[in-house]
C-alpha positions in Angstrom: -6.5 30.9 9.7 -4.3 32.2 12.4 -4.9 35.4 14.3 -2.4 37.6 16.1 -3.5 39.4 19.1 -1.0 41.7 20.9 2.1 39.3 20.1 0.0 36.0 20.8 -1.0 33.9 17.6 -4.3 32.0 17.9 -4.7 28.9 15.5 -7.8 27.5 14.1 -8.6 23.9 15.4 -6.3 21.5 13.3 -4.4 24.2 11.6 -0.8 23.3 10.9 1.2 26.1 9.4 4.5 24.7 8.6 6.0 28.2 8.0 5.1 29.5 11.3 7.8 29.5 14.0 5.3 27.8 16.3 5.1 24.6 14.3 8.9 24.8 13.2 9.8 24.6 16.7 7.5 21.6 17.6 8.8 19.7 14.9 12.1 19.5 16.6 10.8 18.1 19.7 8.7 14.7 20.6 6.0 15.6 23.1 5.1 12.0 23.2 2.1 11.2 25.5 3.3 13.6 28.2 0.6 15.9 29.3 1.1 19.6 29.8 -2.3 20.9 31.0 -1.3 24.5 31.3 1.0 24.4 28.1 4.7 24.6 27.7 7.7 26.3 26.9 10.2 25.4 24.5 13.8 26.3 25.4 17.1 25.8 23.6 19.7 24.2 25.8 23.0 24.1 23.8 22.1 22.2 20.6 19.2 20.7 22.0 15.2 21.9 22.4 13.7 20.8 25.7 10.1 21.1 27.0 9.4 22.8 30.2 5.7 22.4 31.7 3.8 25.7 31.9 1.5 26.7 35.0 -1.9 27.9 35.3 -0.3 31.1 36.0 1.5 31.2 32.7 -1.8 30.2 30.5 -3.3 33.2 32.5 -0.8 35.8 31.9 -0.8 34.8 28.0 -4.5 34.8 27.7 -4.5 38.4 29.5 -1.7 39.7 27.4 -3.7 39.0 24.2 -7.0 40.2 25.5 -6.6 42.5 28.5 -10.3 42.7 29.2 -11.0 38.8 28.9 -13.7 38.0 31.2 -12.6 36.2 34.2 -14.8 32.9 33.5 -12.7 32.3 30.5 -9.5 32.0 32.6 -10.9 28.9 34.4 -12.3 26.8 31.4 -11.1 23.3 30.7 -9.4 24.1 27.2 -5.8 22.3 27.1 -3.3 20.9 24.7 -4.0 17.7 23.3 -1.0 15.5 24.2 -1.7 13.3 20.9 -1.5 16.3 18.1 -1.0 19.7 18.0 -4.4 20.8 18.9 -6.6 21.3 22.1 -9.0 19.4 23.7 -11.7 20.1 26.3 -14.0 23.3 25.8 -15.2 26.4 26.9 -18.2 25.1 29.2 -21.2 27.4 29.0 -19.4 30.3 27.8 -21.2 32.3 24.7 -21.2 30.8 21.6 -18.4 33.0 20.3 -15.9 31.6 22.6 -13.7 28.7 21.4 -11.2 26.3 22.5 -7.8 27.7 20.6 -4.4 26.8 20.3 -1.9 29.6 21.3 1.5 30.7 20.9 3.3 33.6 22.4 6.3 34.1 20.4 8.2 36.3 22.9 8.2 33.5 25.5 7.9 30.6 23.2 4.9 29.6 25.1 2.3 26.9 23.6 -0.9 26.5 25.1 -4.6 26.7 24.7 -7.2 28.9 26.1 -11.0 29.9 25.8 -11.2 33.0 23.5 -14.0 35.2 21.9 -13.5 34.2 18.3 -16.3 36.2 17.0 
């Protein structure tokens, strides 16, 4: 079940909501086996949808938009988009049990990424 936090939507692992804009947009592009460790943006150029790699700062800004009081340790965890499907891989290290590696989507920037968030 997805959860919206300040305009950023977080998805359960392996969740694929075909009616959500994030998944509708993803169906228009092929990510192949390209790796985007800090996420990516989908941008329309003419009649084509293109993928622009995100940066570590893009991921950080998105996480802080969703959770302004997120503890700094959560920003540096190894939770990244999986290049082979729509999920995330890695984990949240030694964060407390409530933290999970979650897929996120910021509709205002059309940013897709992953991050460690307190899901409790």
